C-alpha positions as a Markdown table, in Angstrom:
| # | Residue | x | y | z |
|---|---|---|---|---|
| 1 | Met | -5.0 | 14.4 | 0.3 |
| 2 | Ala | -16.6 | 11.8 | 1.1 |
| 3 | Gly | -20.5 | 11.8 | -4.5 |
| 4 | Asn | -20.7 | 10.2 | -7.6 |
| 5 | Ala | -20.8 | 6.4 | -7.9 |
| 6 | Ser | -18.3 | 6.5 | -10.7 |
| 7 | Ile | -15.4 | 8.6 | -11.9 |
| 8 | Pro | -14.1 | 9.1 | -15.5 |
| 9 | His | -10.9 | 7.1 | -16.0 |
| 10 | Gly | -8.2 | 9.1 | -17.5 |
| 11 | Arg | -7.5 | 11.4 | -20.4 |
| 12 | Ala | -7.5 | 9.0 | -23.4 |
| 13 | Ala | -4.3 | 8.4 | -25.4 |
| 14 | Tyr | -4.2 | 12.0 | -26.7 |
| 15 | Asn | -6.4 | 11.3 | -29.7 |
| 16 | Ala | -9.8 | 12.6 | -30.5 |
| 17 | Arg | -11.7 | 9.4 | -29.7 |
| 18 | Thr | -14.2 | 8.8 | -26.9 |
| 19 | Ile | -13.9 | 5.3 | -25.6 |
| 20 | Ala | -16.6 | 3.6 | -23.5 |
| 21 | Arg | -15.3 | 1.2 | -21.0 |
| 22 | Gly | -16.9 | -0.7 | -18.1 |
| 23 | Ser | -15.4 | 0.1 | -14.7 |
| 24 | Arg | -15.2 | -2.4 | -11.9 |
| 25 | Gln | -16.4 | -0.9 | -8.7 |
| 26 | Leu | -16.2 | -2.5 | -5.3 |
| 27 | Cys | -18.4 | -2.1 | -2.3 |
| 28 | Leu | -16.7 | -2.5 | 1.1 |
| 29 | Lys | -19.7 | -4.2 | 2.7 |
| 30 | Gly | -18.4 | -7.8 | 2.8 |
| 31 | Ser | -16.3 | -7.0 | -0.3 |
| 32 | Lys | -19.2 | -7.9 | -2.6 |
| 33 | Arg | -18.8 | -6.8 | -6.2 |
| 34 | Leu | -21.3 | -4.5 | -7.6 |
| 35 | Ser | -21.9 | -3.9 | -11.3 |
| 36 | Ala | -21.0 | -0.3 | -12.3 |
| 37 | Pro | -22.4 | 1.7 | -15.1 |
| 38 | Val | -20.4 | 2.1 | -18.3 |
| 39 | Val | -18.1 | 5.1 | -18.0 |
| 40 | Thr | -17.1 | 7.2 | -20.9 |
| 41 | Glu | -13.6 | 8.7 | -21.0 |
| 42 | Arg | -13.0 | 12.3 | -21.8 |
| 43 | Thr | -12.1 | 13.3 | -25.4 |
| 44 | Ala | -8.6 | 14.6 | -25.4 |
| 45 | Gly | -7.0 | 16.8 | -28.1 |
| 46 | Ala | -3.6 | 16.4 | -29.6 |
| 47 | Val | -2.0 | 18.3 | -26.7 |
| 48 | Pro | -3.3 | 17.6 | -23.2 |
| 49 | Arg | -4.6 | 20.3 | -20.9 |
| 50 | Met | -1.7 | 22.3 | -19.3 |
| 51 | Asp | -3.4 | 24.6 | -16.8 |
| 52 | Ser | -5.1 | 23.5 | -13.6 |
| 53 | Thr | -8.1 | 25.8 | -14.0 |
| 54 | Val | -11.5 | 24.3 | -13.2 |
| 55 | Ser | -13.8 | 24.3 | -16.2 |
| 56 | Gly | -17.4 | 23.4 | -16.6 |
| 57 | Glu | -16.4 | 20.0 | -18.1 |
| 58 | Arg | -14.4 | 18.5 | -15.3 |
| 59 | Arg | -13.5 | 18.4 | -11.7 |
| 60 | Gln | -9.9 | 18.9 | -10.5 |
| 61 | Arg | -7.8 | 15.8 | -10.0 |
| 62 | Val | -6.1 | 15.1 | -6.7 |
| 63 | Phe | -3.2 | 12.7 | -6.2 |
| 64 | Ser | -1.8 | 11.8 | -2.8 |
| 65 | Gly | 0.4 | 9.0 | -1.7 |
| 66 | Ile | 1.2 | 7.5 | 1.7 |
| 67 | Gln | 4.1 | 5.2 | 2.7 |
| 68 | Pro | 3.3 | 1.8 | 4.2 |
| 69 | Ser | 5.7 | 2.0 | 7.1 |
| 70 | Gly | 5.4 | 2.0 | 10.9 |
| 71 | Asn | 2.4 | 2.6 | 13.0 |
| 72 | Phe | -0.3 | 4.9 | 11.6 |
| 73 | His | -1.4 | 7.5 | 14.1 |
| 74 | Ile | -3.8 | 10.4 | 14.6 |
| 75 | Gly | -1.3 | 12.7 | 12.9 |
| 76 | Asn | -1.6 | 10.8 | 9.7 |
| 77 | Tyr | -5.4 | 10.7 | 10.1 |
| 78 | Leu | -6.0 | 14.4 | 11.0 |
| 79 | Gly | -3.3 | 15.7 | 8.7 |
| 80 | Ala | -4.1 | 13.7 | 5.6 |
| 81 | Ile | -6.6 | 10.8 | 5.6 |
| 82 | Arg | -9.4 | 12.7 | 7.2 |
| 83 | Asn | -9.1 | 15.4 | 4.6 |
| 84 | Trp | -9.0 | 12.9 | 1.7 |
| 85 | Val | -12.3 | 11.4 | 3.0 |
| 86 | Thr | -14.1 | 14.7 | 3.4 |
| 87 | Gln | -13.1 | 15.9 | 0.0 |
| 88 | Gln | -13.9 | 12.8 | -2.0 |
| 89 | Ala | -17.0 | 14.3 | -3.6 |
| 90 | Leu | -15.2 | 17.4 | -4.7 |
| 91 | Tyr | -12.5 | 16.0 | -6.9 |
| 92 | Glu | -11.3 | 13.1 | -9.1 |
| 93 | Asn | -9.2 | 11.2 | -6.5 |
| 94 | Met | -6.1 | 9.1 | -6.9 |
| 95 | Phe | -4.9 | 7.6 | -3.5 |
| 96 | Cys | -1.7 | 5.6 | -3.7 |
| 97 | Ile | 0.1 | 3.3 | -1.3 |
| 98 | Val | 3.6 | 4.2 | -2.3 |
| 99 | Asp | 5.5 | 1.0 | -1.5 |
| 100 | Leu | 8.4 | 1.9 | -3.9 |
| 101 | His | 9.1 | 4.9 | -1.7 |
| 102 | Ala | 9.2 | 2.7 | 1.3 |
| 103 | Leu | 12.3 | 1.0 | -0.3 |
| 104 | Ser | 14.3 | 4.1 | 0.2 |
| 105 | Leu | 14.9 | 3.0 | 3.8 |
| 106 | Pro | 15.8 | -0.5 | 5.0 |
| 107 | Thr | 12.8 | -2.9 | 5.2 |
| 108 | Thr | 12.0 | -6.6 | 4.7 |
| 109 | Pro | 9.6 | -8.3 | 2.2 |
| 110 | Asp | 7.4 | -9.5 | 5.0 |
| 111 | Ala | 7.3 | -6.2 | 6.7 |
| 112 | Leu | 6.5 | -4.3 | 3.5 |
| 113 | Arg | 3.6 | -6.7 | 2.6 |
| 114 | Arg | 2.3 | -6.5 | 6.1 |
| 115 | Asn | 2.4 | -2.8 | 6.3 |
| 116 | Thr | 0.8 | -2.4 | 2.8 |
| 117 | Gln | -2.1 | -4.6 | 3.9 |
| 118 | Ser | -2.4 | -2.7 | 7.2 |
| 119 | Leu | -2.4 | 0.7 | 5.4 |
| 120 | Ala | -5.0 | -0.4 | 2.9 |
| 121 | Asn | -7.3 | -1.5 | 5.7 |
| 122 | Ile | -6.8 | 1.8 | 7.5 |
| 123 | Leu | -7.6 | 3.8 | 4.4 |
| 124 | Leu | -10.8 | 1.9 | 3.9 |
| 125 | Ala | -11.8 | 1.9 | 7.5 |
| 126 | Ser | -11.3 | 5.6 | 7.7 |
| 127 | Gly | -13.8 | 6.1 | 4.9 |
| 128 | Leu | -12.1 | 6.2 | 1.6 |
| 129 | Asp | -14.6 | 4.9 | -0.9 |
| 130 | Pro | -13.5 | 3.0 | -4.0 |
| 131 | Gln | -16.7 | 4.1 | -5.8 |
| 132 | Gln | -15.5 | 7.7 | -5.4 |
| 133 | Ser | -11.7 | 7.3 | -5.4 |
| 134 | Ile | -9.1 | 5.2 | -7.2 |
| 135 | Ile | -7.1 | 3.4 | -4.5 |
| 136 | Phe | -4.1 | 1.4 | -5.5 |
| 137 | Ile | -0.5 | 0.2 | -4.8 |
| 138 | Gln | 2.2 | 2.1 | -6.6 |
| 139 | Ser | 4.3 | -0.9 | -7.7 |
| 140 | Asp | 1.2 | -2.4 | -9.4 |
| 141 | Val | 1.5 | 0.4 | -12.0 |
| 142 | Arg | 5.0 | 0.1 | -13.5 |
| 143 | Glu | 4.7 | 3.4 | -15.3 |
| 144 | His | 5.6 | 5.1 | -12.0 |
| 145 | Ala | 9.1 | 3.7 | -12.1 |
| 146 | Glu | 9.5 | 4.3 | -15.8 |
| 147 | Leu | 8.5 | 7.9 | -15.6 |
| 148 | Cys | 10.8 | 8.4 | -12.6 |
| 149 | Trp | 13.8 | 7.4 | -14.8 |
| 150 | Leu | 12.8 | 9.7 | -17.6 |
| 151 | Leu | 12.3 | 12.7 | -15.3 |
| 152 | Asn | 15.8 | 12.2 | -13.9 |
| 153 | Ser | 16.9 | 13.6 | -17.2 |
| 154 | Val | 15.3 | 17.0 | -16.5 |
| 155 | Thr | 16.0 | 17.1 | -12.7 |
| 156 | Gln | 19.2 | 18.7 | -11.5 |
| 157 | Phe | 21.6 | 17.1 | -9.0 |
| 158 | Gly | 21.9 | 20.3 | -7.1 |
| 159 | Glu | 18.1 | 20.4 | -6.6 |
| 160 | Leu | 18.1 | 16.9 | -5.1 |
| 161 | Arg | 21.0 | 17.7 | -2.8 |
| 162 | Arg | 19.1 | 20.6 | -1.3 |
| 163 | Met | 16.0 | 18.6 | -0.4 |
| 164 | Thr | 15.6 | 19.0 | 3.3 |
| 165 | Gln | 13.9 | 15.6 | 3.7 |
| 166 | Phe | 17.1 | 13.9 | 2.3 |
| 167 | Lys | 19.2 | 15.8 | 4.8 |
| 168 | Asp | 16.9 | 14.9 | 7.7 |
| 169 | Lys | 16.5 | 11.2 | 6.8 |
| 170 | Gly | 20.1 | 10.8 | 5.7 |
| 171 | Gly | 21.3 | 12.1 | 9.0 |
| 172 | Gly | 24.3 | 13.7 | 7.4 |
| 173 | Gln | 25.6 | 10.3 | 6.3 |
| 174 | Asp | 25.5 | 11.1 | 2.6 |
| 175 | Glu | 28.0 | 8.4 | 1.7 |
| 176 | Gly | 26.1 | 5.6 | 3.4 |
| 177 | Val | 22.5 | 6.2 | 2.6 |
| 178 | Ser | 20.5 | 4.7 | -0.3 |
| 179 | Ala | 20.5 | 6.4 | -3.7 |
| 180 | Ala | 16.8 | 5.7 | -3.6 |
| 181 | Leu | 16.5 | 8.2 | -0.8 |
| 182 | Phe | 18.3 | 10.8 | -2.9 |
| 183 | Val | 16.0 | 10.4 | -5.9 |
| 184 | Tyr | 12.9 | 10.0 | -3.8 |
| 185 | Pro | 11.5 | 13.4 | -4.9 |
| 186 | Val | 11.8 | 12.4 | -8.6 |
| 187 | Leu | 9.7 | 9.3 | -8.0 |
| 188 | Gln | 7.3 | 11.5 | -6.2 |
| 189 | Ala | 7.2 | 13.9 | -9.2 |
| 190 | Ala | 6.5 | 10.9 | -11.4 |
| 191 | Asp | 3.6 | 9.8 | -9.2 |
| 192 | Ile | 2.0 | 13.2 | -9.5 |
| 193 | Leu | 2.7 | 14.1 | -13.1 |
| 194 | Leu | 1.7 | 10.6 | -14.4 |
| 195 | Tyr | -2.0 | 11.5 | -13.8 |
| 196 | Asp | -2.2 | 15.1 | -14.8 |
| 197 | Thr | -2.7 | 16.1 | -11.2 |
| 198 | Asp | -4.1 | 19.5 | -10.3 |
| 199 | Leu | -3.8 | 19.4 | -6.5 |
| 200 | Val | -1.5 | 17.5 | -4.2 |
| 201 | Pro | -2.5 | 17.4 | -0.5 |
| 202 | Val | 0.7 | 17.9 | 1.5 |
| 203 | Gly | 2.1 | 19.3 | 4.7 |
| 204 | Glu | 4.2 | 22.4 | 4.7 |
| 205 | Asp | 7.3 | 20.1 | 5.0 |
| 206 | Gln | 6.5 | 18.6 | 1.6 |
| 207 | Lys | 6.0 | 21.8 | -0.3 |
| 208 | Gln | 9.6 | 21.8 | -1.5 |
| 209 | His | 8.9 | 18.5 | -3.3 |
| 210 | Ile | 5.9 | 20.0 | -5.1 |
| 211 | Glu | 8.1 | 22.9 | -6.2 |
| 212 | Leu | 10.7 | 20.4 | -7.6 |
| 213 | Thr | 7.9 | 18.6 | -9.4 |
| 214 | Arg | 6.7 | 21.8 | -11.0 |
| 215 | Asp | 10.3 | 22.7 | -12.0 |
| 216 | Ala | 10.9 | 19.2 | -13.6 |
| 217 | Ala | 7.6 | 19.4 | -15.5 |
| 218 | Ser | 8.4 | 22.9 | -16.7 |
| 219 | Arg | 11.8 | 21.8 | -18.0 |
| 220 | Phe | 10.2 | 18.8 | -19.7 |
| 221 | Asn | 7.5 | 21.0 | -21.3 |
| 222 | Ala | 10.1 | 23.5 | -22.5 |
| 223 | Arg | 12.4 | 20.8 | -24.0 |
| 224 | Tyr | 9.8 | 18.4 | -25.5 |
| 225 | Gly | 6.6 | 20.4 | -25.8 |
| 226 | Thr | 3.7 | 20.8 | -23.4 |
| 227 | Thr | 3.1 | 17.4 | -21.8 |
| 228 | Phe | 2.6 | 17.8 | -18.1 |
| 229 | Val | 0.2 | 19.7 | -15.9 |
| 230 | Leu | 1.9 | 21.9 | -13.3 |
| 231 | Pro | 0.3 | 20.8 | -10.0 |
| 232 | Lys | -0.3 | 23.0 | -6.9 |
| 233 | Pro | 0.1 | 22.0 | -3.3 |
| 234 | Asp | -3.0 | 21.8 | -1.2 |
| 235 | Ile | -1.9 | 22.7 | 2.3 |
| 236 | Lys | -4.5 | 22.8 | 5.1 |
| 237 | Pro | -4.1 | 25.6 | 7.6 |
| 238 | Glu | -4.9 | 23.3 | 10.5 |
| 239 | Gly | -3.9 | 19.8 | 11.2 |
| 240 | Ala | -1.2 | 19.7 | 8.5 |
| 241 | Arg | 1.4 | 19.2 | 11.3 |
| 242 | Ile | 0.2 | 17.3 | 14.4 |
| 243 | Met | 3.0 | 17.4 | 16.9 |
| 244 | Ala | 4.4 | 14.7 | 19.2 |
| 245 | Leu | 2.7 | 14.3 | 22.5 |
| 246 | Asp | 6.0 | 13.9 | 24.3 |
| 247 | Asp | 7.8 | 16.8 | 22.4 |
| 248 | Pro | 5.6 | 19.5 | 20.8 |
| 249 | Thr | 8.6 | 20.8 | 18.9 |
| 250 | Val | 8.7 | 17.8 | 16.6 |
| 251 | Lys | 6.1 | 16.3 | 14.3 |
| 252 | Met | 4.2 | 13.2 | 15.5 |
| 253 | Ser | 6.0 | 10.3 | 13.8 |
| 254 | Lys | 5.0 | 6.6 | 13.1 |
| 255 | Ser | 8.8 | 5.8 | 13.3 |
| 256 | Ala | 9.4 | 7.5 | 16.7 |
| 257 | Ala | 11.4 | 5.5 | 19.2 |
| 258 | Ser | 8.9 | 6.1 | 22.0 |
| 259 | Pro | 5.2 | 5.1 | 21.7 |
| 260 | Asn | 4.4 | 8.1 | 23.8 |
| 261 | Asn | 5.1 | 10.2 | 20.8 |
| 262 | Tyr | 1.9 | 9.3 | 19.0 |
| 263 | Ile | -1.6 | 7.8 | 19.4 |
| 264 | Ala | -1.8 | 4.9 | 17.0 |
| 265 | Leu | -5.1 | 4.4 | 15.2 |
| 266 | Ser | -5.1 | 0.9 | 16.6 |
| 267 | Asp | -4.5 | 1.9 | 20.2 |
| 268 | Asp | -7.2 | 0.7 | 22.6 |
| 269 | Ala | -9.1 | 3.1 | 24.8 |
| 270 | Asp | -7.0 | 2.6 | 27.9 |
| 271 | Thr | -3.8 | 3.1 | 26.0 |
| 272 | Ile | -5.2 | 6.3 | 24.5 |
| 273 | Arg | -6.2 | 7.6 | 27.9 |
| 274 | Arg | -2.8 | 6.9 | 29.3 |
| 275 | Lys | -0.9 | 8.6 | 26.4 |
| 276 | Val | -3.1 | 11.7 | 26.7 |
| 277 | Arg | -2.6 | 11.8 | 30.4 |
| 278 | Arg | 1.1 | 11.6 | 30.0 |
| 279 | Ala | 1.3 | 14.2 | 27.2 |
| 280 | Val | 3.5 | 17.1 | 28.1 |
| 281 | Thr | 2.0 | 20.5 | 28.8 |
| 282 | Asp | 3.3 | 24.0 | 29.2 |
| 283 | Ser | 3.8 | 26.0 | 32.3 |
| 284 | Gly | 0.8 | 27.5 | 33.9 |
| 285 | Ser | -2.7 | 26.1 | 34.1 |
| 286 | Asp | -4.8 | 28.0 | 31.6 |
| 287 | Val | -6.0 | 26.0 | 28.6 |
| 288 | Thr | -5.0 | 28.4 | 25.9 |
| 289 | Ala | -3.1 | 28.3 | 22.7 |
| 290 | Gly | -0.2 | 30.6 | 21.7 |
| 291 | Pro | 3.4 | 30.7 | 20.5 |
| 292 | Asp | 4.6 | 30.3 | 24.1 |
| 293 | Lys | 2.4 | 27.3 | 24.6 |
| 294 | Pro | 3.3 | 24.8 | 21.9 |
| 295 | Ala | 2.1 | 21.7 | 23.8 |
| 296 | Leu | -1.4 | 23.2 | 24.6 |
| 297 | Thr | -1.7 | 24.5 | 21.1 |
| 298 | Asn | -1.1 | 21.0 | 19.7 |
| 299 | Leu | -3.6 | 19.4 | 22.1 |
| 300 | Leu | -6.2 | 22.1 | 21.4 |
| 301 | Thr | -5.7 | 21.5 | 17.7 |
| 302 | Ile | -6.3 | 17.8 | 18.1 |
| 303 | Phe | -9.5 | 18.4 | 20.2 |
| 304 | Gly | -10.8 | 21.0 | 17.7 |
| 305 | Leu | -10.2 | 18.8 | 14.7 |
| 306 | Phe | -11.9 | 15.8 | 16.2 |
| 307 | Thr | -14.9 | 17.8 | 17.4 |
| 308 | Ser | -15.1 | 20.2 | 14.4 |
| 309 | Gln | -14.6 | 23.2 | 16.8 |
| 310 | Ser | -12.4 | 26.2 | 16.5 |
| 311 | Ile | -9.5 | 26.4 | 19.0 |
| 312 | Ser | -11.1 | 29.6 | 20.5 |
| 313 | Ser | -14.3 | 27.8 | 21.2 |
| 314 | Val | -12.5 | 25.0 | 23.0 |
| 315 | Glu | -10.5 | 27.5 | 25.0 |
| 316 | Glu | -13.8 | 29.1 | 26.1 |
| 317 | Gln | -15.2 | 25.7 | 27.0 |
| 318 | Tyr | -12.2 | 25.0 | 29.4 |
| 319 | Ala | -11.7 | 28.5 | 30.8 |
| 320 | Gly | -10.7 | 28.2 | 34.4 |
| 321 | Lys | -10.9 | 24.4 | 34.4 |
| 322 | Gly | -7.2 | 23.5 | 34.2 |
| 323 | Tyr | -5.2 | 20.9 | 32.4 |
| 324 | Gly | -6.6 | 17.9 | 34.2 |
| 325 | Ala | -10.2 | 18.3 | 33.1 |
| 326 | Phe | -9.2 | 19.2 | 29.6 |
| 327 | Lys | -6.9 | 16.2 | 29.1 |
| 328 | Thr | -9.5 | 13.8 | 30.5 |
| 329 | Asp | -12.1 | 15.1 | 28.0 |
| 330 | Leu | -9.6 | 15.1 | 25.2 |
| 331 | Ala | -8.9 | 11.4 | 25.8 |
| 332 | Glu | -12.6 | 10.6 | 25.5 |
| 333 | Val | -12.9 | 12.7 | 22.4 |
| 334 | Val | -10.1 | 10.7 | 20.7 |
| 335 | Val | -11.5 | 7.3 | 22.0 |
| 336 | Asp | -15.0 | 8.1 | 20.6 |
| 337 | Ala | -13.6 | 9.4 | 17.3 |
| 338 | Leu | -11.5 | 6.3 | 16.7 |
| 339 | Ser | -14.0 | 3.8 | 17.8 |
| 340 | Pro | -16.0 | 3.4 | 14.5 |
| 341 | Ile | -12.7 | 3.3 | 12.6 |
| 342 | Gln | -11.4 | 0.6 | 14.8 |
| 343 | Gln | -14.6 | -1.5 | 14.5 |
| 344 | Arg | -14.4 | -1.3 | 10.7 |
| 345 | Leu | -10.6 | -2.0 | 10.9 |
| 346 | Ala | -11.3 | -5.2 | 12.8 |
| 347 | Glu | -13.8 | -6.4 | 10.1 |
| 348 | Leu | -11.2 | -5.7 | 7.3 |
| 349 | Glu | -8.5 | -7.5 | 9.2 |
| 350 | Ala | -10.7 | -10.5 | 9.5 |
| 351 | Asn | -11.3 | -10.4 | 5.7 |
| 352 | Pro | -8.0 | -9.4 | 4.0 |
| 353 | Thr | -9.3 | -10.1 | 0.5 |
| 354 | Ala | -11.7 | -7.1 | 0.8 |
| 355 | Ala | -8.9 | -4.6 | 0.7 |
| 356 | Arg | -6.9 | -6.6 | -1.9 |
| 357 | Asp | -9.9 | -6.6 | -4.3 |
| 358 | Val | -10.2 | -2.9 | -3.9 |
| 359 | Leu | -6.4 | -2.4 | -4.7 |
| 360 | Thr | -6.5 | -4.8 | -7.7 |
| 361 | Ala | -9.5 | -2.9 | -9.2 |
| 362 | Gly | -7.8 | 0.4 | -8.4 |
| 363 | Ala | -4.6 | -0.6 | -10.1 |
| 364 | Asp | -6.5 | -1.6 | -13.2 |
| 365 | Arg | -8.1 | 1.8 | -13.4 |
| 366 | Ala | -4.9 | 3.7 | -12.6 |
| 367 | Arg | -3.0 | 1.7 | -15.3 |
| 368 | Glu | -5.4 | 2.8 | -18.0 |
| 369 | Gln | -4.5 | 6.4 | -17.3 |
| 370 | Ala | -0.8 | 5.8 | -16.7 |
| 371 | Ser | -0.2 | 3.7 | -19.9 |
| 372 | Ala | -1.9 | 6.3 | -22.1 |
| 373 | Lys | 0.2 | 9.1 | -20.5 |
| 374 | Met | 3.4 | 7.2 | -20.9 |
| 375 | Ala | 2.7 | 6.5 | -24.6 |
| 376 | His | 2.5 | 10.2 | -25.1 |
| 377 | Val | 5.7 | 10.9 | -23.0 |
| 378 | Arg | 7.7 | 8.3 | -25.0 |
| 379 | Glu | 6.5 | 9.8 | -28.2 |
| 380 | Arg | 7.5 | 13.3 | -27.0 |
| 381 | Met | 11.0 | 12.1 | -26.1 |
| 382 | Gly | 11.6 | 10.2 | -29.2 |
| 383 | Leu | 11.9 | 6.8 | -27.5 |
| 384 | Gly | 11.4 | 3.7 | -29.8 |
| 385 | Leu | 10.7 | 3.6 | -33.5 |
């Protein structure tokens, strides 16, 4: 799912104290450390806030996670990362590289580490600012896995069996897929509930998982007392589903077999031009969107999002010009939009410690919140003496 130089860290351990802590902040310019002002945590009552209504005291909290797997493409950028960047000043932000989720499908240690570093670089190159957002790796905060196990006790087997993503990724081979893929939505619920999240930026295909998160939280609250905020999905009307260039009936995918499915954020200018030129189009020659023109609708959406124009204004711009002129210009729009990201990406790749420092500091900040929340959850459930 661009503000203030610092963000309050967490909701204290459910006591009436106000604790002043220093917060490490990092600047991306050469990964130099900057001293940050002391930040004061909110005072929390005996029972945490349960609704997600904006009050005069606080901004809403956003949590969003992204898996470190495959090639990251313009669908990831337009559908998620770009929105996270533009909304940074509006919310308290938690952005998580969900490497535990990546284990639900086969991978290797080297590939997972490489993809995690690559994704961190992409998030920072795209404009996520560690002085406005907490950016961290999921496995660096062990409370995610702990809360996942506890939430399994209030999640029903039938609910998980009905998850469409499990059916899609499992390919109908229920007996042969990882159990991690089956309980994936419970870990996702733990990610969200651990931080008293108000809004979760997702695509329409993930809405079902947010509904399961709310159901699990509601059952927990009913059984043990009010503990978790019930989050809401934040679904953008445009860009939430950027479709494949070679098949506009399926979503652009970083794991697609054909590289012509997507434009990677790392693709050079000539590769981008070639992929746009080869993108499938609909019958006819008019550059217009509509239910009967899924390919053109997708390309117009990409053009409009990168140029901050409505689809109708792009249609007017190319009235009577045909597909050739439109696709030529679309390629240049994408090249120009990705150029500054790619320049910053090259700098980060040359200095991998810059992203690692950001992630280490982010995990420290996230852990403060997560440990306080888990202490409250354990007390509610009667764990320990």
